[in-house]
Residue frames as qw, qx, qy, qz and C-alpha x, y, z in Angstrom:
[[0.380, 0.665, -0.483, -0.425, 122.47, 83.81, 177.21],
 [0.933, 0.015, 0.358, -0.035, 122.79, 80.59, 175.40],
 [0.125, 0.704, -0.620, -0.323, 126.02, 79.46, 173.73],
 [0.814, 0.039, 0.574, -0.079, 125.54, 76.34, 171.55],
 [0.319, -0.223, 0.692, 0.608, 126.59, 74.85, 168.27],
 [0.311, 0.066, -0.427, -0.847, 123.30, 75.79, 166.39],
 [0.138, 0.317, 0.920, -0.186, 119.79, 74.84, 166.90],
 [0.352, -0.037, -0.248, -0.902, 116.58, 75.61, 165.01],
 [0.690, -0.017, 0.356, -0.630, 113.04, 74.37, 165.58],
 [0.412, -0.045, 0.906, 0.087, 112.48, 70.58, 165.01],
 [0.631, 0.539, 0.268, -0.489, 110.48, 69.50, 161.96],
 [0.517, -0.010, 0.696, 0.498, 110.94, 67.64, 158.66],
 [0.417, 0.757, 0.048, -0.502, 110.59, 69.53, 155.43],
 [0.814, 0.428, 0.251, 0.301, 111.46, 68.89, 151.82],
 [0.221, -0.743, 0.307, 0.552, 114.76, 70.38, 150.58],
 [0.802, 0.554, 0.171, 0.143, 116.44, 70.66, 147.29],
 [0.474, -0.521, 0.329, 0.629, 119.79, 71.15, 145.94],
 [0.193, 0.561, -0.378, -0.711, 120.98, 72.15, 142.51],
 [0.706, 0.323, 0.630, 0.004, 119.05, 70.43, 139.70],
 [0.511, 0.456, 0.410, 0.603, 119.35, 72.91, 136.88],
 [0.179, -0.058, -0.105, 0.977, 120.02, 76.67, 136.53],
 [0.269, -0.311, -0.452, -0.791, 116.49, 77.19, 135.20],
 [0.601, -0.516, -0.588, -0.161, 114.95, 75.78, 138.39],
 [0.316, 0.126, -0.488, 0.804, 116.60, 78.11, 140.92],
 [0.342, -0.311, 0.027, -0.886, 113.39, 79.84, 141.62],
 [0.831, -0.255, -0.286, -0.404, 111.83, 76.57, 142.82],
 [0.715, 0.059, -0.618, 0.321, 114.56, 75.33, 145.21],
 [0.448, -0.798, 0.172, -0.365, 115.31, 75.53, 148.93],
 [0.090, -0.650, 0.710, -0.257, 117.17, 73.67, 151.58],
 [0.436, 0.147, -0.887, -0.034, 117.89, 70.03, 152.72],
 [0.568, -0.441, -0.690, -0.088, 116.17, 67.70, 155.17],
 [0.370, -0.816, -0.029, -0.443, 114.93, 69.31, 158.23],
 [0.698, 0.007, -0.510, 0.502, 117.81, 69.34, 160.65],
 [0.395, -0.873, -0.202, 0.202, 118.28, 71.25, 163.86],
 [0.415, -0.685, 0.212, 0.560, 120.61, 74.07, 163.27],
 [0.382, -0.525, 0.378, 0.660, 122.38, 75.84, 160.66],
 [0.098, 0.540, -0.476, -0.687, 122.58, 75.54, 156.99],
 [0.595, -0.036, 0.754, -0.278, 120.34, 73.23, 155.11],
 [0.720, 0.443, -0.099, -0.525, 119.62, 71.08, 152.05],
 [0.324, -0.386, 0.844, 0.184, 120.19, 67.66, 150.81],
 [0.623, 0.346, 0.701, -0.031, 117.35, 66.11, 148.78],
 [0.181, -0.141, 0.540, 0.810, 117.21, 66.56, 145.09],
 [0.125, 0.600, 0.779, 0.129, 113.45, 66.99, 144.83],
 [0.022, 0.354, 0.158, 0.922, 112.07, 70.23, 143.53],
 [0.108, -0.334, -0.720, 0.599, 110.20, 71.85, 146.40],
 [0.025, -0.728, -0.539, -0.423, 106.72, 73.32, 145.86],
 [0.033, 0.535, -0.142, 0.832, 106.36, 76.89, 147.09],
 [0.657, -0.576, -0.140, -0.465, 103.84, 75.82, 149.69],
 [0.917, -0.282, -0.188, 0.210, 106.53, 73.63, 151.39],
 [0.380, 0.637, -0.300, 0.600, 109.15, 76.35, 151.71],
 [0.629, -0.316, -0.528, 0.475, 110.95, 76.39, 154.93],
 [0.286, -0.360, -0.213, 0.862, 111.53, 80.16, 155.30],
 [0.249, 0.813, 0.418, -0.320, 109.50, 83.27, 154.54],
 [0.119, 0.834, -0.314, -0.438, 112.36, 84.72, 152.42],
 [0.860, 0.238, 0.395, 0.218, 113.70, 83.48, 149.10],
 [0.017, 0.757, -0.396, -0.519, 116.45, 84.38, 146.74],
 [0.859, 0.439, 0.261, 0.043, 116.63, 83.29, 143.07],
 [0.660, -0.146, 0.333, 0.657, 119.90, 83.13, 141.08],
 [0.350, 0.606, 0.431, 0.570, 118.56, 85.30, 138.32],
 [0.210, -0.949, -0.207, -0.110, 118.08, 88.11, 140.89],
 [0.488, -0.794, 0.294, 0.213, 121.68, 88.09, 142.06],
 [0.872, 0.280, 0.208, 0.342, 123.44, 86.75, 138.89],
 [0.369, 0.830, -0.099, 0.406, 124.97, 90.14, 138.00],
 [0.373, -0.823, 0.355, -0.241, 126.38, 90.67, 141.53],
 [0.842, -0.345, 0.405, 0.094, 127.75, 87.14, 141.94],
 [0.800, 0.461, 0.132, 0.361, 129.35, 87.17, 138.43],
 [0.117, 0.903, -0.201, 0.362, 131.03, 90.43, 139.38],
 [0.627, -0.647, 0.423, -0.102, 132.49, 88.73, 142.49],
 [0.917, 0.060, 0.333, 0.210, 133.76, 85.91, 140.35],
 [0.541, 0.777, -0.009, 0.322, 135.30, 88.35, 137.92],
 [0.165, -0.880, 0.345, -0.282, 137.19, 90.05, 140.70],
 [0.793, -0.416, 0.446, 0.013, 138.38, 86.78, 142.20],
 [0.866, 0.328, 0.234, 0.296, 139.65, 85.44, 138.81],
 [0.366, 0.841, -0.142, 0.373, 141.44, 88.79, 138.09],
 [0.446, -0.779, 0.398, -0.188, 143.13, 88.68, 141.53],
 [0.898, -0.133, 0.400, 0.125, 144.27, 85.09, 140.88],
 [0.752, 0.537, 0.165, 0.344, 145.69, 85.99, 137.42],
 [0.127, 0.936, -0.166, 0.284, 147.48, 89.12, 138.64],
 [0.781, -0.574, 0.216, 0.120, 149.66, 87.12, 141.00],
 [0.443, 0.758, -0.476, 0.046, 153.42, 87.40, 140.23],
 [0.966, -0.242, -0.036, 0.078, 155.09, 84.13, 141.08],
 [0.242, -0.803, 0.534, 0.110, 158.65, 83.87, 142.36],
 [0.629, 0.463, -0.617, -0.093, 161.12, 81.79, 140.23],
 [0.778, -0.386, 0.455, -0.194, 161.55, 78.32, 141.48],
 [0.097, 0.520, -0.802, -0.277, 164.29, 76.02, 140.28],
 [0.319, 0.051, 0.939, -0.119, 162.28, 72.88, 141.06],
 [0.489, 0.577, 0.561, -0.336, 159.02, 73.94, 139.45],
 [0.359, -0.033, 0.548, 0.754, 160.69, 75.67, 136.49],
 [0.139, -0.154, -0.482, -0.851, 158.13, 76.59, 133.81],
 [0.422, -0.488, -0.737, -0.200, 155.32, 75.29, 135.96],
 [0.257, -0.164, -0.505, 0.808, 155.80, 77.82, 138.71],
 [0.295, -0.083, -0.111, -0.945, 153.01, 79.95, 137.32],
 [0.639, -0.264, -0.629, -0.357, 150.57, 76.93, 137.66],
 [0.506, -0.267, -0.671, 0.471, 151.59, 76.34, 141.21],
 [0.047, -0.018, -0.193, 0.980, 151.09, 80.06, 141.92],
 [0.487, -0.202, -0.367, -0.766, 147.58, 79.99, 140.46],
 [0.645, -0.323, -0.689, -0.069, 146.57, 76.92, 142.51],
 [0.362, -0.255, -0.569, 0.693, 147.73, 78.56, 145.77],
 [0.139, -0.013, -0.011, -0.990, 145.85, 81.79, 144.87],
 [0.517, -0.260, -0.599, -0.553, 142.75, 79.78, 144.12],
 [0.510, -0.311, -0.739, 0.311, 142.70, 78.29, 147.63],
 [0.168, -0.268, -0.355, 0.880, 142.72, 81.79, 149.17],
 [0.228, -0.001, -0.273, -0.935, 140.45, 83.52, 146.69],
 [0.452, -0.314, -0.733, -0.400, 137.68, 80.92, 146.85],
 [0.352, -0.434, -0.683, 0.471, 137.34, 81.35, 150.58],
 [0.011, -0.285, -0.087, 0.955, 137.04, 85.08, 150.16],
 [0.284, -0.084, -0.566, -0.769, 134.54, 84.56, 147.33],
 [0.413, -0.415, -0.810, -0.022, 132.28, 82.38, 149.61],
 [0.208, -0.449, -0.483, 0.723, 132.32, 85.07, 152.29],
 [0.113, 0.202, -0.137, -0.963, 131.34, 87.82, 149.90],
 [0.361, -0.204, -0.717, -0.560, 128.61, 85.74, 148.30],
 [0.354, -0.489, -0.761, 0.237, 127.04, 84.81, 151.66],
 [0.109, -0.387, -0.263, 0.877, 127.15, 88.56, 152.64],
 [0.213, 0.082, -0.387, -0.893, 125.39, 89.46, 149.41],
 [0.400, -0.271, -0.809, -0.336, 122.71, 86.71, 149.56],
 [0.266, -0.368, -0.727, 0.515, 121.92, 87.51, 153.15],
 [0.111, 0.097, 0.013, -0.989, 120.42, 90.78, 152.05],
 [0.394, -0.248, -0.684, -0.561, 117.30, 88.83, 151.03],
 [0.519, -0.581, -0.609, 0.145, 116.38, 88.61, 154.78],
 [0.027, -0.785, 0.030, -0.618, 115.90, 92.08, 156.30],
 [0.716, -0.679, 0.015, -0.165, 116.28, 90.59, 159.72],
 [0.907, -0.129, 0.060, 0.395, 119.80, 89.40, 159.16],
 [0.064, 0.959, -0.276, -0.027, 123.02, 91.46, 159.52],
 [0.928, 0.102, -0.048, 0.355, 126.34, 90.06, 158.34],
 [0.243, -0.917, 0.281, 0.147, 129.42, 91.51, 159.96],
 [0.884, 0.347, -0.015, 0.312, 132.65, 91.12, 157.89],
 [0.370, 0.654, -0.297, 0.589, 135.06, 93.92, 159.05],
 [0.080, -0.550, 0.524, -0.646, 137.04, 94.29, 162.31],
 [0.868, -0.277, -0.239, -0.336, 136.02, 90.89, 163.76],
 [0.411, 0.388, -0.697, 0.442, 139.02, 90.44, 166.08],
 [0.710, -0.593, -0.138, -0.353, 137.48, 88.67, 169.08],
 [0.080, -0.645, 0.676, -0.348, 139.57, 88.33, 172.21],
 [0.769, -0.063, -0.636, -0.012, 140.34, 84.86, 173.52],
 [0.420, -0.694, 0.279, -0.514, 139.64, 85.56, 177.14],
 [0.145, 0.353, -0.892, 0.241, 141.71, 83.27, 179.46],
 [0.490, 0.021, 0.668, -0.560, 138.59, 82.25, 181.56],
 [0.775, 0.380, -0.017, -0.504, 136.77, 81.29, 178.31],
 [0.537, 0.494, -0.679, -0.077, 139.63, 79.14, 177.14],
 [0.057, -0.221, 0.881, -0.415, 139.86, 77.38, 180.47],
 [0.620, 0.141, 0.425, -0.645, 136.12, 76.88, 180.54],
 [0.814, 0.411, -0.187, -0.364, 135.86, 75.21, 177.07],
 [0.397, 0.477, -0.777, 0.104, 139.03, 73.20, 177.66],
 [0.010, -0.167, 0.881, -0.442, 137.78, 71.60, 180.88],
 [0.453, 0.257, 0.595, -0.612, 134.10, 71.31, 180.36],
 [0.353, 0.413, 0.787, 0.292, 131.47, 69.92, 177.96],
 [0.019, 0.183, 0.286, 0.941, 130.18, 72.54, 175.64],
 [0.395, -0.568, -0.603, -0.397, 126.62, 71.84, 176.73],
 [0.533, -0.568, -0.498, 0.380, 127.37, 72.60, 180.38],
 [0.304, -0.170, -0.037, 0.937, 128.48, 76.16, 179.53],
 [0.028, -0.617, -0.594, -0.515, 125.01, 77.20, 178.38],
 [0.308, -0.892, -0.323, -0.077, 124.05, 80.64, 179.81],
 [0.598, -0.518, 0.024, 0.611, 127.64, 81.78, 180.67],
 [0.383, 0.865, 0.104, 0.306, 128.62, 85.14, 179.33],
 [0.683, -0.373, -0.067, 0.624, 132.00, 86.72, 179.91],
 [0.015, 0.919, 0.005, -0.395, 133.46, 90.19, 179.70],
 [0.789, 0.543, 0.062, 0.282, 135.20, 90.78, 176.40],
 [0.147, 0.866, -0.305, 0.367, 137.67, 93.11, 178.13],
 [0.810, -0.533, 0.245, 0.014, 138.88, 90.51, 180.66],
 [0.234, -0.636, 0.673, 0.296, 142.50, 89.30, 180.36],
 [0.882, 0.412, 0.057, -0.222, 142.98, 87.46, 177.10],
 [0.558, -0.351, 0.643, 0.390, 145.51, 85.21, 175.40],
 [0.168, -0.028, 0.700, 0.694, 145.47, 86.34, 171.78],
 [0.483, 0.355, 0.123, -0.791, 142.52, 86.68, 169.47],
 [0.411, 0.222, 0.848, 0.249, 140.37, 84.89, 166.93],
 [0.310, 0.387, -0.162, -0.853, 139.00, 86.47, 163.72],
 [0.581, 0.331, 0.742, -0.049, 136.06, 84.57, 162.27],
 [0.234, 0.172, 0.617, 0.731, 135.18, 84.84, 158.58],
 [0.271, -0.441, -0.373, -0.770, 131.66, 86.08, 159.31],
 [0.068, 0.214, 0.750, -0.622, 129.38, 86.90, 162.17],
 [0.241, -0.359, -0.615, -0.659, 125.76, 86.60, 161.22],
 [0.091, 0.148, 0.618, -0.766, 123.21, 88.25, 163.48],
 [0.220, -0.500, -0.720, -0.428, 119.54, 87.50, 163.29],
 [0.076, -0.205, 0.318, -0.923, 118.01, 90.53, 164.99],
 [0.670, -0.257, -0.277, -0.640, 114.53, 89.01, 165.09],
 [0.878, -0.220, -0.424, 0.034, 115.79, 85.89, 167.00],
 [0.298, -0.863, 0.372, -0.169, 118.48, 87.77, 168.94],
 [0.932, -0.106, 0.281, 0.202, 120.85, 85.01, 167.72],
 [0.144, 0.834, -0.479, -0.233, 124.41, 85.39, 166.51],
 [0.976, 0.142, 0.113, 0.116, 126.35, 82.85, 164.43],
 [0.238, -0.743, 0.547, 0.302, 130.13, 82.72, 164.43],
 [0.911, 0.380, 0.154, -0.048, 131.14, 81.25, 161.03],
 [0.280, -0.568, 0.649, 0.422, 134.40, 79.94, 159.68],
 [0.815, 0.500, 0.071, -0.285, 134.03, 79.14, 155.99],
 [0.439, -0.433, 0.706, 0.348, 136.43, 76.62, 154.46],
 [0.502, 0.436, -0.488, -0.566, 136.72, 75.89, 150.75],
 [0.834, 0.032, -0.533, -0.137, 137.22, 72.26, 151.81],
 [0.629, -0.624, 0.392, -0.248, 137.78, 70.40, 155.11],
 [0.971, 0.175, -0.148, 0.068, 139.62, 67.64, 153.24],
 [0.507, 0.558, -0.453, 0.476, 143.04, 69.10, 154.03],
 [0.409, -0.632, 0.392, -0.529, 142.33, 68.98, 157.71],
 [0.642, 0.128, -0.756, -0.010, 141.98, 65.27, 157.87],
 [0.744, -0.504, -0.434, 0.061, 142.59, 63.89, 161.35],
 [0.427, 0.298, -0.333, 0.786, 144.91, 66.65, 162.44],
 [0.290, -0.555, -0.564, 0.538, 144.46, 68.62, 165.66],
 [0.086, 0.035, 0.130, 0.987, 144.03, 71.92, 163.71],
 [0.346, -0.447, -0.546, -0.619, 140.32, 71.44, 163.47],
 [0.562, -0.567, -0.576, 0.176, 139.92, 70.90, 167.17],
 [0.368, -0.265, -0.178, 0.873, 142.06, 73.96, 167.90],
 [0.074, -0.249, -0.360, -0.896, 139.80, 75.94, 165.65],
 [0.480, -0.544, -0.637, -0.261, 136.71, 74.72, 167.34],
 [0.531, -0.440, -0.435, 0.579, 138.25, 75.63, 170.79],
 [0.191, -0.071, 0.019, 0.979, 138.87, 79.23, 169.60],
 [0.282, -0.385, -0.503, -0.721, 135.33, 79.56, 168.18],
 [0.543, -0.579, -0.607, -0.047, 133.69, 78.35, 171.27],
 [0.462, -0.379, -0.323, 0.734, 135.85, 80.54, 173.52],
 [0.068, 0.037, 0.193, 0.978, 135.05, 83.59, 171.50],
 [0.326, -0.491, -0.648, -0.483, 131.39, 82.74, 171.53],
 [0.482, -0.565, -0.566, 0.359, 131.33, 83.22, 175.37],
 [0.235, -0.461, -0.127, 0.846, 132.41, 86.94, 174.96],
 [0.170, 0.308, 0.596, 0.722, 130.52, 87.66, 171.74],
 [0.174, -0.792, -0.574, -0.109, 127.36, 89.08, 173.36],
 [0.357, -0.798, -0.123, 0.470, 129.33, 91.59, 175.38],
 [0.380, -0.199, 0.421, 0.799, 131.63, 92.39, 172.41],
 [0.135, 0.507, 0.650, 0.550, 128.65, 93.04, 170.13],
 [0.245, -0.863, -0.426, 0.117, 127.00, 95.24, 172.72],
 [0.405, -0.717, 0.068, 0.563, 130.18, 97.36, 173.20],
 [0.321, -0.317, 0.538, 0.712, 131.54, 97.44, 169.66],
 [0.029, 0.238, 0.745, 0.623, 128.45, 97.28, 167.40],
 [0.300, -0.301, -0.126, -0.896, 125.92, 99.97, 168.42],
 [0.472, -0.121, 0.578, -0.654, 124.52, 98.20, 171.44],
 [0.669, 0.101, -0.592, -0.438, 123.56, 95.13, 169.35],
 [0.498, -0.327, 0.655, -0.464, 122.03, 92.55, 171.70],
 [0.687, 0.103, -0.661, -0.284, 121.88, 88.77, 171.41],
 [0.632, -0.455, 0.476, -0.409, 120.97, 86.10, 173.85],
 [0.938, 0.032, 0.339, 0.066, 122.10, 83.00, 171.82],
 [0.126, 0.742, -0.581, -0.310, 125.45, 82.41, 170.13],
 [0.940, 0.119, 0.321, -0.008, 125.99, 79.45, 167.83],
 [0.113, -0.652, 0.614, 0.430, 129.24, 78.37, 166.05],
 [0.890, 0.348, 0.290, -0.055, 129.55, 76.54, 162.75],
 [0.265, -0.468, 0.631, 0.559, 132.43, 75.56, 160.52],
 [0.706, 0.564, 0.150, -0.402, 131.05, 75.62, 156.94],
 [0.534, -0.192, 0.699, 0.435, 132.61, 73.20, 154.40],
 [0.350, 0.553, -0.241, -0.717, 132.51, 74.64, 150.96],
 [0.193, 0.227, -0.883, -0.363, 132.82, 71.22, 149.38],
 [0.732, -0.129, 0.045, -0.667, 129.64, 70.13, 151.12],
 [0.408, 0.127, -0.902, 0.066, 130.92, 66.80, 152.35],
 [0.559, -0.531, -0.620, -0.144, 128.78, 64.98, 154.82],
 [0.135, -0.648, 0.281, -0.695, 128.31, 67.31, 157.88],
 [0.527, -0.219, -0.745, 0.345, 128.48, 66.53, 161.53],
 [0.220, -0.751, -0.131, -0.609, 126.15, 68.89, 163.31],
 [0.767, -0.600, -0.207, 0.098, 126.90, 67.49, 166.76],
 [0.669, -0.322, 0.030, 0.669, 130.52, 68.77, 166.38],
 [0.056, 0.811, 0.063, -0.580, 129.65, 72.05, 164.55],
 [0.186, -0.219, 0.666, 0.689, 130.53, 71.02, 160.99],
 [0.532, 0.603, 0.426, -0.415, 128.02, 72.09, 158.40],
 [0.530, 0.251, 0.588, 0.557, 127.92, 71.63, 154.65],
 [0.038, 0.205, -0.118, -0.971, 127.58, 74.70, 152.49],
 [0.273, -0.241, -0.724, -0.586, 124.53, 73.10, 150.95],
 [0.351, -0.580, -0.721, 0.143, 122.79, 73.56, 154.31],
 [0.238, 0.002, -0.143, 0.961, 123.17, 77.31, 154.51],
 [0.243, -0.512, -0.485, -0.666, 119.51, 78.12, 153.86],
 [0.583, -0.624, -0.519, 0.042, 118.60, 77.51, 157.47],
 [0.530, -0.234, -0.227, 0.783, 121.35, 79.63, 158.82],
 [0.049, 0.026, 0.153, 0.987, 120.23, 82.77, 156.92],
 [0.341, 0.497, 0.664, -0.443, 116.58, 81.74, 157.01],
 [0.408, 0.591, -0.239, -0.653, 116.40, 82.24, 153.20],
 [0.835, 0.253, 0.488, 0.001, 115.26, 79.60, 150.72],
 [0.704, 0.692, 0.094, 0.129, 117.57, 79.29, 147.65],
 [0.159, -0.895, 0.410, 0.073, 120.87, 80.35, 149.15],
 [0.667, -0.321, 0.651, 0.168, 122.35, 77.02, 148.84],
 [0.703, 0.536, 0.443, 0.150, 121.35, 76.70, 145.21],
 [0.264, 0.956, -0.105, 0.068, 122.89, 80.07, 144.43],
 [0.333, -0.758, 0.554, 0.091, 126.10, 79.20, 146.14],
 [0.760, 0.017, 0.618, 0.202, 126.34, 75.88, 144.25],
 [0.598, 0.732, 0.253, 0.205, 125.94, 77.77, 140.95],
 [0.045, -0.963, 0.266, -0.001, 128.55, 80.27, 142.13],
 [0.565, -0.508, 0.625, 0.178, 131.08, 77.61, 142.82],
 [0.759, 0.316, 0.539, 0.183, 130.31, 75.85, 139.53],
 [0.434, 0.887, 0.052, 0.149, 130.93, 79.06, 137.46],
 [0.227, -0.867, 0.443, 0.024, 134.05, 79.91, 139.52],
 [0.759, -0.193, 0.601, 0.162, 135.32, 76.33, 138.93],
 [0.728, 0.542, 0.349, 0.234, 134.97, 76.59, 135.20],
 [0.179, 0.964, -0.142, 0.133, 136.78, 79.96, 135.10],
 [0.478, -0.688, 0.543, 0.052, 139.61, 78.61, 137.29],
 [0.797, 0.017, 0.559, 0.225, 140.03, 75.52, 135.10],
 [0.578, 0.783, 0.151, 0.175, 140.16, 77.70, 131.94],
 [0.086, -0.939, 0.324, -0.073, 142.87, 79.74, 133.61],
 [0.609, -0.485, 0.622, 0.087, 144.89, 76.75, 134.58],
 [0.808, 0.350, 0.434, 0.190, 144.53, 75.09, 131.15],
 [0.411, 0.893, -0.052, 0.177, 145.78, 78.27, 129.37],
 [0.230, -0.844, 0.480, -0.062, 148.75, 78.46, 131.78],
 [0.795, -0.170, 0.576, 0.088, 149.50, 74.71, 131.34],
 [0.746, 0.584, 0.257, 0.191, 149.56, 75.11, 127.57],
 [0.177, 0.945, -0.237, 0.140, 151.83, 78.03, 127.86],
 [0.475, -0.633, 0.611, 0.011, 154.32, 76.12, 130.13],
 [0.832, 0.088, 0.522, 0.169, 154.29, 73.11, 127.80],
 [0.578, 0.795, 0.080, 0.166, 154.94, 75.45, 124.84],
 [0.102, -0.897, 0.423, -0.078, 157.92, 76.84, 126.60],
 [0.712, -0.335, 0.614, 0.054, 159.22, 73.36, 127.30],
 [0.805, 0.412, 0.385, 0.184, 158.92, 72.27, 123.68],
 [0.325, 0.925, -0.123, 0.153, 160.66, 75.53, 122.54],
 [0.333, -0.777, 0.533, -0.023, 163.53, 75.07, 124.95],
 [0.812, -0.088, 0.563, 0.127, 164.02, 71.46, 123.88],
 [0.728, 0.620, 0.234, 0.178, 164.11, 72.42, 120.24],
 [0.100, 0.946, -0.283, 0.126, 166.55, 75.20, 120.86],
 [0.577, -0.602, 0.551, 0.017, 168.72, 72.85, 122.76],
 [0.841, 0.189, 0.485, 0.150, 168.76, 70.26, 120.05],
 [0.530, 0.825, 0.066, 0.184, 169.58, 72.90, 117.43],
 [0.149, -0.896, 0.416, -0.045, 172.49, 74.18, 119.46],
 [0.695, -0.356, 0.615, 0.112, 174.07, 70.66, 119.83],
 [0.757, 0.287, 0.532, 0.247, 173.80, 69.94, 116.11],
 [0.303, 0.930, 0.023, -0.207, 174.66, 73.30, 114.58],
 [0.146, -0.705, 0.596, 0.356, 178.27, 72.30, 113.89],
 [0.816, 0.384, -0.281, -0.329, 177.21, 69.28, 111.83],
 [0.154, 0.464, -0.858, 0.156, 179.72, 66.99, 113.62],
 [0.676, -0.232, -0.685, -0.141, 178.76, 63.57, 114.84],
 [0.575, -0.722, 0.091, -0.374, 177.70, 63.48, 118.44],
 [0.106, 0.554, -0.768, 0.303, 180.35, 62.50, 120.91],
 [0.772, -0.238, -0.577, -0.122, 179.90, 58.95, 122.35],
 [0.648, -0.700, 0.157, -0.257, 179.86, 58.20, 126.07],
 [0.967, -0.121, 0.008, 0.223, 182.80, 55.76, 125.65],
 [0.588, -0.377, 0.187, 0.691, 185.53, 58.36, 125.19],
 [0.138, 0.728, -0.122, -0.660, 186.52, 61.22, 122.90],
 [0.532, 0.573, -0.409, -0.471, 185.66, 60.37, 119.31],
 [0.011, -0.279, 0.959, 0.037, 186.11, 56.62, 120.09],
 [0.681, -0.118, -0.385, -0.611, 183.46, 54.23, 118.91],
 [0.820, -0.368, 0.301, -0.317, 182.22, 51.28, 120.99],
 [0.964, 0.215, -0.072, 0.138, 184.18, 48.85, 118.84],
 [0.438, 0.627, -0.409, 0.498, 187.41, 50.77, 119.29],
 [0.411, -0.606, 0.443, -0.517, 186.87, 50.89, 122.99],
 [0.966, -0.144, 0.155, -0.147, 186.39, 47.09, 123.11],
 [0.819, 0.429, -0.226, 0.308, 189.63, 46.56, 121.16],
 [0.076, 0.683, -0.457, 0.565, 191.55, 48.77, 123.56],
 [0.653, -0.488, 0.397, -0.421, 190.27, 46.92, 126.59],
 [0.998, 0.070, 0.001, -0.008, 191.01, 43.48, 124.95],
 [0.656, 0.526, -0.326, 0.432, 194.66, 44.57, 124.64],
 [0.681, -0.474, -0.374, 0.414, 194.90, 45.53, 128.19],
 [0.331, 0.300, -0.020, 0.894, 195.70, 49.18, 127.47],
 [0.318, -0.816, -0.483, 0.022, 194.09, 50.85, 130.48],
 [0.456, 0.006, -0.095, 0.885, 195.70, 54.18, 130.35],
 [0.114, -0.341, -0.150, -0.921, 194.60, 57.73, 130.92],
 [0.479, -0.238, 0.279, -0.797, 191.30, 58.26, 132.44],
 [0.878, -0.033, -0.300, -0.371, 190.48, 54.55, 131.92],
 [0.494, 0.282, -0.739, 0.363, 193.28, 53.23, 134.07],
 [0.662, -0.594, -0.114, -0.442, 191.38, 51.89, 137.03],
 [0.810, -0.061, -0.441, 0.381, 194.50, 50.04, 138.56],
 [0.199, 0.457, -0.324, 0.804, 195.42, 53.27, 140.26],
 [0.588, -0.501, 0.014, -0.635, 192.55, 52.79, 142.63],
 [0.919, -0.188, -0.346, 0.025, 194.03, 49.52, 143.89],
 [0.459, 0.408, -0.497, 0.613, 197.00, 51.15, 145.55],
 [0.020, 0.182, -0.637, 0.748, 197.28, 50.94, 149.31],
 [0.626, -0.340, -0.376, -0.593, 193.78, 49.37, 149.59],
 [0.765, -0.279, -0.560, 0.149, 194.94, 47.08, 152.38],
 [0.270, 0.243, -0.446, 0.818, 196.36, 49.94, 154.55],
 [0.301, -0.615, -0.689, 0.237, 194.60, 50.45, 157.80],
 [0.027, 0.808, 0.105, 0.579, 193.32, 54.09, 158.27],
 [0.344, 0.096, -0.533, 0.767, 195.10, 55.91, 161.07],
 [0.234, -0.712, -0.630, 0.201, 192.91, 56.96, 164.06],
 [0.150, 0.394, 0.055, 0.905, 191.91, 60.62, 163.96],
 [0.003, 0.335, 0.605, -0.723, 190.22, 62.86, 166.48],
 [0.006, -0.553, -0.657, -0.513, 186.56, 63.57, 165.46],
 [0.017, 0.153, 0.376, -0.914, 185.03, 66.91, 166.50],
 [0.048, -0.579, -0.770, -0.262, 181.35, 67.36, 166.77],
 [0.080, -0.453, -0.339, 0.821, 179.27, 70.54, 167.24],
 [0.420, 0.784, 0.370, -0.269, 177.03, 73.08, 165.60],
 [0.658, 0.478, 0.269, 0.516, 178.00, 74.27, 162.16],
 [0.234, -0.815, 0.001, 0.529, 180.27, 77.28, 161.98],
 [0.502, 0.845, -0.160, -0.092, 181.85, 79.41, 159.27],
 [0.889, 0.105, -0.064, 0.441, 185.21, 77.97, 158.08],
 [0.397, -0.785, 0.066, 0.471, 188.21, 79.98, 159.29],
 [0.561, 0.816, -0.121, 0.061, 190.10, 82.12, 156.88],
 [0.853, -0.097, 0.011, 0.513, 193.73, 81.25, 156.35]]
């Protein structure tokens, strides 16, 4: 068995990304890279230079993908936010943004599953993907280079420390190859944190038990190669050596031309719908703010009396100046009272420290 981070036959081919919706039938993937998910050039690719024997065009799957978008938007809009004193009228907008982050990831998973049907050799597993993190596998990937673990397969029922659930497992039955995929709407939020390395560790450890797990839990499905990839939905520059793949490179993973173009159009349509939803909610929030401000102003002026000044009850600025010039510092304006006993030394007191406790009742 081979456990690697994705490799396909070498070779340079022309690729294409999204140029226009009318050209979906003429597109495929990016520059010939080893492994994974591919497309970067913006040149329309002649059919003779197609990379893979299977192809999918957006027009063929438009109805299905639009339905997935409709369901995602409906789920986002149906969320019921909890009142927040800080966000106020804008709490609905914040709730929508949080829901978008979750729903976009699910939308990408569902779209990949649908588009993969264009290749009859590919099976996409999406349900019950809880892979055990076998202790021996965690120790192996923690203390060794990934390349040195090639050929090692472990029992999925060995003692484990928790589990890892990938977004998708893609099995190419013709190649006897399985891909463990984790789809992220964007890797920008990961930055330089250790979360990304922890994710890779879990993926690589689960890859070492996947062949045994597939055989035991998925109808004796057999693979001899396991590859892992973290797919960035925002298609920022990928780093194949460390398992990072752009969504625009997904054609090679599924061995289907046109998947990357379909996914790009899917995200574009989803983005427009999300922005319309946010704009409508923002207008609603601003309208509530304007109404509240108008009501408050009307309430303050309904008596018809002049507004109270900040210098005292019904006393103008000139009156206040006259009072101060006469030295009449009485009432709440008498600041001399704060001068009393200013020179007295504070008496020493015993300070108690400790954890907070409820005050005793008298």
